[in-house]
C-alpha positions in Angstrom: 0.0 0.0 0.0 1.4 3.4 -0.9 2.5 5.8 1.8 0.2 8.5 0.6 -2.8 6.1 0.7 -1.9 5.0 4.2 -1.5 8.6 5.4 -4.8 9.6 3.8 -6.6 6.7 5.6 -4.9 7.6 8.9 -5.6 11.3 8.5 -9.2 10.5 7.7 -9.6 8.4 10.8 -7.9 11.0 12.9 -10.3 13.7 11.6 -13.3 11.5 12.3 -12.0 10.9 15.8 -11.6 14.6 16.4 -15.2 15.3 15.2 -16.5 12.5 17.4 -14.8 14.1 20.5 -16.0 17.6 19.6 -12.5 18.8 19.0 -12.9 19.8 15.3 -13.0 23.4 14.5 -13.3 25.1 11.1 -9.9 26.4 10.1 -9.6 29.6 8.1 -9.2 29.0 4.3 -5.5 28.8 3.5 -4.5 28.1 7.1 -2.0 25.2 7.6 -3.4 22.0 9.0 -2.6 21.0 12.6 0.3 18.5 12.8 -0.4 15.1 14.1 1.4 11.8 14.4 -0.1 8.3 13.9 1.1 4.9 13.0 0.6 3.4 9.6 -0.4 -0.2 8.9 3.2 -1.3 9.2 3.5 0.4 12.7 5.8 3.2 11.4 5.0 6.6 12.8 3.9 9.1 10.2 3.6 12.9 10.8 1.5 15.2 8.6 4.5 17.6 8.7 6.5 15.1 6.7 4.3 16.1 3.7 4.7 19.9 4.1 4.4 21.6 0.8 3.0 18.5 -0.9 -0.6 17.8 -1.7 -2.3 15.4 0.7 -5.6 13.7 -0.2 -7.9 12.7 2.6 -10.2 9.8 1.8 -13.3 9.4 3.9 -15.1 6.1 3.7 -17.3 3.8 5.7 -17.9 0.1 5.8 -21.2 -1.4 6.9 
């Protein structure tokens, strides 16, 4: 699985978790995203800051 896809999945889950806990706030347009660190499927820590200046695609999905 590509690193970008893993990061997108992890970032999506983190965002959903933040919304679930009431932590999500609307950021001003053009503002940098808050940095966070999560583990990918291989257990390697990945930080959003590692992708600074690069496009990051967040993929939101659900499974019933």
